[in-house]
Each structure stands twice: as C-alpha cells, then as structure tokens.
LUMZA-979723 format. One record per residue (C-alpha): residue number from 0; x, y, z. Coordinates in nm, 4 decimals. Last residue first. Layout:
! residues N
+-----+----------+----------+----------+
: num :       xx :       yy :       zz :
+-----+----------+----------+----------+
: NUM :        X :        Y :        Z :
...
+-----+----------+----------+----------+
***
This chain:
! residues 238
+-----+----------+----------+----------+
: num :       xx :       yy :       zz :
+-----+----------+----------+----------+
: 237 :   1.8597 :   2.4658 :  -4.4951 :
: 236 :   1.9303 :   2.8554 :  -4.4578 :
: 235 :   1.9201 :   2.8957 :  -4.8433 :
: 234 :   1.6441 :   2.6883 :  -4.9125 :
: 233 :   1.4340 :   2.8653 :  -4.6641 :
: 232 :   1.5555 :   3.1895 :  -4.7699 :
: 231 :   1.4130 :   3.1066 :  -5.1246 :
: 230 :   1.0956 :   2.9901 :  -5.0077 :
: 229 :   1.0286 :   3.3219 :  -4.8069 :
: 228 :   1.1187 :   3.5393 :  -5.0828 :
: 227 :   1.4311 :   3.7463 :  -4.9969 :
: 226 :   1.3823 :   4.0779 :  -4.7775 :
: 225 :   1.7417 :   4.2016 :  -4.8188 :
: 224 :   1.9890 :   3.9250 :  -4.8136 :
: 223 :   2.3384 :   3.9719 :  -4.7349 :
: 222 :   2.2793 :   4.0693 :  -4.3635 :
: 221 :   2.1964 :   3.7090 :  -4.3212 :
: 220 :   2.5412 :   3.6101 :  -4.3732 :
: 219 :   2.6765 :   3.8369 :  -4.1185 :
: 218 :   2.4376 :   3.7072 :  -3.8722 :
: 217 :   2.5283 :   3.3445 :  -3.9365 :
: 216 :   2.8899 :   3.4324 :  -3.8995 :
: 215 :   2.8288 :   3.5993 :  -3.5771 :
: 214 :   2.6468 :   3.2869 :  -3.4682 :
: 213 :   2.9399 :   3.0578 :  -3.5735 :
: 212 :   3.2086 :   3.2630 :  -3.3978 :
: 211 :   3.0014 :   3.2996 :  -3.0754 :
: 210 :   2.9692 :   2.9278 :  -3.0904 :
: 209 :   3.3167 :   2.8526 :  -3.1446 :
: 208 :   3.4305 :   3.0733 :  -2.8519 :
: 207 :   3.2060 :   2.9099 :  -2.6289 :
: 206 :   3.3143 :   2.5645 :  -2.7326 :
: 205 :   3.6738 :   2.6494 :  -2.6202 :
: 204 :   3.5510 :   2.8287 :  -2.3256 :
: 203 :   3.3927 :   2.5067 :  -2.1689 :
: 202 :   3.0753 :   2.6041 :  -1.9486 :
: 201 :   2.8521 :   2.6972 :  -2.2319 :
: 200 :   2.5073 :   2.9236 :  -2.1906 :
: 199 :   2.2935 :   3.0587 :  -2.4651 :
: 198 :   2.0326 :   3.2986 :  -2.4691 :
: 197 :   1.8567 :   3.3531 :  -2.8151 :
: 196 :   1.6264 :   3.5745 :  -2.9804 :
: 195 :   1.4239 :   3.4671 :  -3.2794 :
: 194 :   1.4812 :   3.5832 :  -3.6357 :
: 193 :   1.4525 :   3.2368 :  -3.7825 :
: 192 :   1.8059 :   3.2372 :  -3.9157 :
: 191 :   1.9606 :   3.3893 :  -3.5817 :
: 190 :   1.7323 :   3.1142 :  -3.3878 :
: 189 :   1.8797 :   2.8389 :  -3.5897 :
: 188 :   2.2437 :   2.9469 :  -3.5199 :
: 187 :   2.1677 :   2.9929 :  -3.1418 :
: 186 :   2.0372 :   2.6209 :  -3.1407 :
: 185 :   2.3713 :   2.5067 :  -3.2999 :
: 184 :   2.5962 :   2.7090 :  -3.0821 :
: 183 :   2.8859 :   2.4964 :  -3.0615 :
: 182 :   2.7978 :   2.3762 :  -2.6989 :
: 181 :   2.4849 :   2.5658 :  -2.6015 :
: 180 :   2.4192 :   2.3532 :  -2.2732 :
: 179 :   2.2160 :   2.6115 :  -2.1175 :
: 178 :   2.0006 :   2.6890 :  -2.4326 :
: 177 :   1.7282 :   2.9384 :  -2.3863 :
: 176 :   1.4950 :   3.0310 :  -2.6618 :
: 175 :   1.3170 :   3.3594 :  -2.7098 :
: 174 :   1.0189 :   3.4748 :  -2.9341 :
: 173 :   0.9061 :   3.1249 :  -2.9406 :
: 172 :   0.7754 :   2.9059 :  -3.2433 :
: 171 :   0.8032 :   2.5982 :  -3.0806 :
: 170 :   0.8164 :   2.4496 :  -3.4554 :
: 169 :   1.0601 :   2.6818 :  -3.6067 :
: 168 :   1.3012 :   2.6069 :  -3.2899 :
: 167 :   1.2569 :   2.2206 :  -3.3755 :
: 166 :   1.3091 :   2.2648 :  -3.7652 :
: 165 :   1.6234 :   2.4684 :  -3.7072 :
: 164 :   1.7593 :   2.2395 :  -3.4459 :
: 163 :   1.7357 :   1.9538 :  -3.7034 :
: 162 :   1.8589 :   2.1184 :  -3.9890 :
: 161 :   2.1842 :   2.2114 :  -3.7872 :
: 160 :   2.2467 :   1.8848 :  -3.6817 :
: 159 :   2.3142 :   1.8358 :  -3.3052 :
: 158 :   2.6707 :   1.7788 :  -3.1716 :
: 157 :   2.7465 :   1.5057 :  -2.9114 :
: 156 :   2.8802 :   1.2651 :  -3.1948 :
: 155 :   3.1700 :   1.5378 :  -3.2816 :
: 154 :   3.1366 :   1.8297 :  -3.0711 :
: 153 :   3.3400 :   2.0693 :  -3.3246 :
: 152 :   3.1209 :   1.9257 :  -3.6161 :
: 151 :   3.2123 :   1.6468 :  -3.8434 :
: 150 :   3.0123 :   1.3699 :  -3.6855 :
: 149 :   2.6811 :   1.6054 :  -3.6804 :
: 148 :   2.4508 :   1.3038 :  -3.6650 :
: 147 :   2.2682 :   1.1839 :  -3.9561 :
: 146 :   1.9059 :   1.3440 :  -3.9728 :
: 145 :   1.5762 :   1.1410 :  -3.9612 :
: 144 :   1.3075 :   1.2947 :  -3.7376 :
: 143 :   1.0303 :   1.0511 :  -3.6486 :
: 142 :   0.7380 :   1.1995 :  -3.4944 :
: 141 :   0.6819 :   1.3785 :  -3.8420 :
: 140 :   0.6350 :   1.7368 :  -3.8582 :
: 139 :   0.3642 :   1.8714 :  -4.1311 :
: 138 :   0.4882 :   1.9541 :  -4.4815 :
: 137 :   0.4963 :   2.3084 :  -4.5868 :
: 136 :   0.2649 :   2.5219 :  -4.7996 :
: 135 :  -0.0234 :   2.3262 :  -4.6190 :
: 134 :  -0.1855 :   2.0495 :  -4.8152 :
: 133 :  -0.5383 :   2.0904 :  -4.9877 :
: 132 :  -0.7496 :   1.7925 :  -4.9273 :
: 131 :  -1.0480 :   1.6983 :  -5.1273 :
: 130 :  -1.3047 :   1.4254 :  -4.9561 :
: 129 :  -1.5359 :   1.2264 :  -5.1068 :
: 128 :  -1.8182 :   1.1094 :  -4.8304 :
: 127 :  -1.8619 :   1.1986 :  -4.4866 :
: 126 :  -1.8970 :   0.8167 :  -4.3585 :
: 125 :  -2.0051 :   0.8260 :  -4.0124 :
: 124 :  -1.9121 :   0.4997 :  -3.8189 :
: 123 :  -1.6061 :   0.6580 :  -3.6560 :
: 122 :  -1.4972 :   0.9493 :  -3.8542 :
: 121 :  -1.5057 :   0.8606 :  -4.2345 :
: 120 :  -1.3528 :   0.9641 :  -4.5448 :
: 119 :  -1.4313 :   0.8731 :  -4.9261 :
: 118 :  -1.1862 :   0.9661 :  -5.1887 :
: 117 :  -0.8705 :   1.1557 :  -5.1171 :
: 116 :  -0.8843 :   1.3864 :  -5.4217 :
: 115 :  -0.6036 :   1.6497 :  -5.3950 :
: 114 :  -0.5954 :   2.0262 :  -5.4088 :
: 113 :  -0.2613 :   2.1588 :  -5.5366 :
: 112 :  -0.0373 :   2.2847 :  -5.2487 :
: 111 :   0.2857 :   2.1474 :  -5.3801 :
: 110 :   0.5579 :   2.1095 :  -5.1191 :
: 109 :   0.8023 :   2.3065 :  -4.8981 :
: 108 :   0.9953 :   2.1292 :  -4.6475 :
: 107 :   0.8974 :   2.0632 :  -4.2908 :
: 106 :   0.7635 :   2.3327 :  -4.0505 :
: 105 :   0.3859 :   2.2663 :  -4.0469 :
: 104 :   0.3786 :   2.1586 :  -3.6833 :
: 103 :   0.1736 :   2.4671 :  -3.5548 :
: 102 :   0.3462 :   2.6327 :  -3.2649 :
: 101 :   0.4260 :   2.4602 :  -2.9271 :
: 100 :   0.3445 :   2.4733 :  -2.5732 :
:  99 :   0.4259 :   2.2859 :  -2.2620 :
:  98 :   0.6768 :   1.9848 :  -2.2322 :
:  97 :   0.8093 :   1.8170 :  -2.5562 :
:  96 :   1.0567 :   1.5150 :  -2.5212 :
:  95 :   1.3176 :   1.4607 :  -2.7998 :
:  94 :   1.4219 :   1.0965 :  -2.7973 :
:  93 :   1.7451 :   0.9433 :  -2.9191 :
:  92 :   1.7821 :   0.6979 :  -3.1945 :
:  91 :   2.0491 :   0.4544 :  -3.3847 :
:  90 :   2.1323 :   0.2546 :  -3.0680 :
:  89 :   2.3228 :  -0.0504 :  -3.2112 :
:  88 :   2.1757 :  -0.3681 :  -3.0967 :
:  87 :   2.2827 :  -0.5662 :  -2.7928 :
:  86 :   2.5057 :  -0.8739 :  -2.7353 :
:  85 :   2.8280 :  -0.7452 :  -2.8903 :
:  84 :   2.7632 :  -0.4394 :  -2.6706 :
:  83 :   2.7214 :  -0.0311 :  -2.7060 :
:  82 :   2.7991 :   0.0738 :  -3.0581 :
:  81 :   2.6237 :   0.3919 :  -3.1314 :
:  80 :   2.4521 :   0.4566 :  -3.4594 :
:  79 :   2.5326 :   0.6282 :  -3.7826 :
:  78 :   2.1896 :   0.5901 :  -3.9419 :
:  77 :   2.0438 :   0.8656 :  -3.7043 :
:  76 :   1.6882 :   0.8646 :  -3.5905 :
:  75 :   1.5644 :   1.1195 :  -3.3650 :
:  74 :   1.2494 :   1.0096 :  -3.2180 :
:  73 :   0.9877 :   1.2676 :  -3.1154 :
:  72 :   0.7909 :   1.2795 :  -2.8009 :
:  71 :   0.4563 :   1.4377 :  -2.7086 :
:  70 :   0.3091 :   1.6080 :  -2.4319 :
:  69 :   0.5765 :   1.4690 :  -2.1806 :
:  68 :   0.5026 :   1.2321 :  -1.9024 :
:  67 :   0.6772 :   1.3754 :  -1.5954 :
:  66 :   0.9430 :   1.6331 :  -1.5672 :
:  65 :   1.1875 :   1.4919 :  -1.3123 :
:  64 :   1.0920 :   1.0971 :  -1.3365 :
:  63 :   1.0158 :   1.1322 :  -1.6847 :
:  62 :   1.3941 :   1.2759 :  -1.7691 :
:  61 :   1.5565 :   1.0105 :  -1.5419 :
:  60 :   1.3672 :   0.7397 :  -1.7263 :
:  59 :   1.4796 :   0.9135 :  -2.0428 :
:  58 :   1.8400 :   0.8562 :  -1.9671 :
:  57 :   1.8509 :   0.4730 :  -2.0725 :
:  56 :   1.7107 :   0.5388 :  -2.4205 :
:  55 :   1.8905 :   0.8675 :  -2.4741 :
:  54 :   1.7536 :   1.2102 :  -2.3894 :
:  53 :   1.7046 :   1.5545 :  -2.5414 :
:  52 :   1.4546 :   1.7455 :  -2.3600 :
:  51 :   1.2544 :   2.0445 :  -2.5503 :
:  50 :   1.0854 :   2.2722 :  -2.2651 :
:  49 :   0.8052 :   2.5009 :  -2.3147 :
:  48 :   0.6604 :   2.7619 :  -2.0916 :
:  47 :   0.9726 :   2.7346 :  -1.8579 :
:  46 :   1.0478 :   2.6409 :  -1.5066 :
:  45 :   1.4145 :   2.5618 :  -1.4108 :
:  44 :   1.5449 :   2.2186 :  -1.4030 :
:  43 :   1.8070 :   2.1341 :  -1.1441 :
:  42 :   2.0444 :   1.8561 :  -1.2862 :
:  41 :   2.1219 :   1.5772 :  -1.0699 :
:  40 :   1.9401 :   1.2660 :  -1.2595 :
:  39 :   2.0036 :   1.4161 :  -1.5987 :
:  38 :   2.3795 :   1.4421 :  -1.5311 :
:  37 :   2.4838 :   1.1115 :  -1.6902 :
:  36 :   2.3221 :   1.2026 :  -2.0363 :
:  35 :   2.5389 :   1.5222 :  -2.0439 :
:  34 :   2.3102 :   1.7913 :  -2.0586 :
:  33 :   2.0585 :   1.8386 :  -2.3497 :
:  32 :   1.7825 :   2.0761 :  -2.2411 :
:  31 :   1.6340 :   2.3623 :  -2.4803 :
:  30 :   1.4339 :   2.5863 :  -2.2655 :
:  29 :   1.1423 :   2.8140 :  -2.4081 :
:  28 :   0.9767 :   3.0965 :  -2.2362 :
:  27 :   1.2033 :   3.1675 :  -1.9363 :
:  26 :   1.1161 :   3.4007 :  -1.6666 :
:  25 :   1.3907 :   3.5809 :  -1.4994 :
:  24 :   1.7602 :   3.5208 :  -1.6228 :
:  23 :   1.9704 :   3.5283 :  -1.3046 :
:  22 :   1.8542 :   3.1764 :  -1.1901 :
:  21 :   2.0133 :   3.0403 :  -1.5246 :
:  20 :   2.3257 :   3.1743 :  -1.4674 :
:  19 :   2.4766 :   3.0110 :  -1.1590 :
:  18 :   2.3617 :   2.6492 :  -1.2692 :
:  17 :   2.4680 :   2.7220 :  -1.6154 :
:  16 :   2.8099 :   2.7430 :  -1.5202 :
:  15 :   3.0357 :   2.9952 :  -1.7404 :
:  14 :   3.0374 :   3.1659 :  -2.0675 :
:  13 :   2.7437 :   3.3341 :  -2.1355 :
:  12 :   2.5955 :   3.4207 :  -2.4767 :
:  11 :   2.3011 :   3.6794 :  -2.5581 :
:  10 :   2.1948 :   3.6526 :  -2.8997 :
:   9 :   1.9676 :   3.9007 :  -3.0747 :
:   8 :   2.2642 :   4.0274 :  -3.2865 :
:   7 :   2.5771 :   3.9251 :  -3.0850 :
:   6 :   2.6045 :   4.0331 :  -2.7436 :
:   5 :   2.8549 :   3.8563 :  -2.5129 :
:   4 :   2.7352 :   3.8422 :  -2.1782 :
:   3 :   2.9313 :   3.9368 :  -1.8498 :
:   2 :   2.8912 :   3.6901 :  -1.5499 :
:   1 :   2.9026 :   3.8236 :  -1.2108 :
:   0 :   2.9747 :   3.5669 :  -0.9344 :
+-----+----------+----------+----------+
***
C-alpha cells in the first residue's frame, strides 16, 4: 500500500500503520518508542542508532527481553498517579530506556555560571585539594524527570508533556527523529522547536489531524521570531 505523507516544515507525517510504513523509511537515526503497553511483547522493533523506549513498571520486562539491558534509564515521575488495586500502591512513574547514542546531558534549565568553591575533593584515596567548579550554562539531566501527565491534552493520561519531550529530544541531539506512535504530535512539536527533522506515524485519523495542526501551529509561531537570543527562545518554547 502506498502512503503519501503530509509535509509540514521539516516534519514528514504519515497516517497509517507503522508496521507497513517503517520498513519504507530507510536507515533510522533516532526512534521514539511508546506503543500501547500490551503491544510491547509483539511489536517488531526496527534498527536505529538511538532508541528512547517508554515503558510502564510491568511492560519493562517485555522491553528488556526484546532490546536487552539499556545504556541507562530515566524515571518519569508524575504525581497524578494511576490507581491499580486497593492492595497495591498507586503507580506514579514510568521508565524511559536509552539504547545507543545520546548528546551531552546539559539540557536542563539555564543557570548561573559563576565559579563555585567546592572544598576538598578526592578520587579514591587520592586527595586533589580544594576545587573550584564552574557550572555549565544549563543544568545537567537528572535520572528522575518530574513532570505531571498531560491530562488536559488530546490523549489524556496517555499523552506526553511537551516539556519532557523537548528535553529528551534535546538530549538525544539527533538530526532526525522517528516516532511511529505519534499520537497528538508532541515529539514533532519538540523537533520543530529545536530545528530537527521529524517523521511521525499515527494510525488513528483523529489524532493524526490533531498532530498536523499542532506541528503546523508550532512552525507558524517560530516564524514570528527572527534569530532571538538562545536563552530567550528557550524560555518562550518551554
């Protein structure tokens, strides 16, 4: 079956089954994986230089059985947890597994960069004396990312916060990102804001139309700014 994409800026968007479309894309640089949790065990995962895989506490075992041990894992903590059973705790986190390459991890908020005295430091038994530390312009990525779920978005509890996806796409630092379960287009919005190419696939026509509209609006808003200072545009976009 032929699938004609919708092109919006640097975003190439397909409405259809990702199992049919993914094999036609050629080499994949970065892959964002967030299929319905019950489909992890049966989903055929294409090769990619980098993969960010979202998984719940139960589905992480299926992810590890298919992809192996991740290079690292992030915990996405959301206070608005999911109720499962009167005998078990509310689930207030998901996992984000990284496989493959990533960019530098200083992708957090901007901070003061004045040198700071840290006192004596040591490596093993070797004392290195007093140390002065100059922070990076942006804070380093933490292993626990604290963002509320996007309950008011088109996908409700299954949507991803814009700020979380912006930070993750910024961290991976790929020229092109593929999201085969695009949903309402949050990954595509992040890519547009960061000036990255994006390929999105969504099976449901309703959510595909929402994604197209959101990504188009993002490009329209970016056109309003002509080479703004880096810090200013970061504050605007987040």
